[in-house]
C-alpha positions, 0 to 999 in steps of 0.5 A: 115880125109878130111884135109889130102892130098889125097896121104896120105889119100889113104895110111891111108885107105889102112891101116885102115882095116888090114886083111880085103883085098878088104874092101876098093877099091881105083882106079888106077892112070891114067896119060893121057889126060882127053879128051882122057879118056872121049872119051874112056869111051864113047866108052865103053858105060860109062857115064863119068869119075871122077878125082881128082888131087893127090895134093889136100886136 
């Protein structure tokens, strides 16, 4: 599955366990400046952020 594009993989994961809502949780897509996201995470007392380009494999 790791050779499948991220968007496709996300949909496959959502469908992997029918009737098991909540078994796999995926983060929402955020379209924002990474520096601003990091600053906001710090202001909330978080250690950082993890990001992934949606067009990657």
